[in-house]
Phi, psi and omega in degrees: 000138178258134181269139171239127184279127172248101187251125185214161167235135182217133179259320183246000172107343183291315179295325177296321178294319174301318180299318180294323178290319175300320177299319177297320177298319177300314186281356172282350180263118181304134179095356181240145171223148182271142174245098182281127179218154177229181178235150179287159176296154173263130182256145175280350178266120187301326184278345184288145176214149180280153175298155182297331179233130179300150179295329178206166178083200185289153174293163175289146180290149172240154182302327181297334179300324181295318182285327187278342184264154182263000178193167184218130168249121186246126184226143178204148169291163179281143173225095182054044178078016181221171177289160180293152182302323182298318179289318179298321180299316179294312182300322179295344181267005187260027180296328178296319178291325175297314179298324182276351182070032185299331182251355185300130178083357180267151178279147178220153174220168185227156178208157186205172176215144177222162181283331183239161183300321181247046185268022176093023182300311186292321178292327176295315179299317179295322180295327179284336177290328187302308178294331177294322176295320177297328177282355179086018181281160176258120187278130178251121179257193177244113182279160176288001169294344174274106186308323181299339181293326178275338184268338188301140175251008180224249181277171179121120179219160176291348179275342182157159181293148179215170182219140173259109189273344183089157184300327179267006181055038184240010181270122180291158176298136176286165179297322178295317179299319179296315180297321181292323178296316177298316181296321181294318177298317179296315180299318180297314181296317180297318179294319181297318179293319178298319179294321178297323181292337180273346185299315180300321180293325181287325186253001182283000000 
């Protein structure tokens, strides 16, 4: 089995739900399994630190996860049109993995959630692509060949699946959003396996 990392940060649960659906899409592809991981919150208090193990949900990501997986799905809620500080803090710490090429040549995709329809989803998705490109990753989007992308009345973009959570963060994922998350996970896994199959020919 080949592992694909689904790395996310979630404050109210919507991004975590997208991550779980992407993981299901990944695991619908024979030979692939999802490795769900999250990042700790960033505190404004210098002495504060997160527990070594989260109280609930996915374990915290380790640098080795990046090297061991054949693909990456990266998710964060929007923060003024950008990824959350907790995710940015982790990504900023991966210069060693960048130097080693731990992610180079692997496929990656992105996903997000916002409280409002025009709350910066697309700019957040694009902002998450930038460090993946610096790492040498191949970006996997969502084509309009996926019918829910044209039908959705809430989240969903060609840059990656998204969700509109509502001002109170109480809006459940729509059926279209759920289908797009599953499709994105499946596309990522299929691309990752195809790339793995070409490696012996490239290096043989």
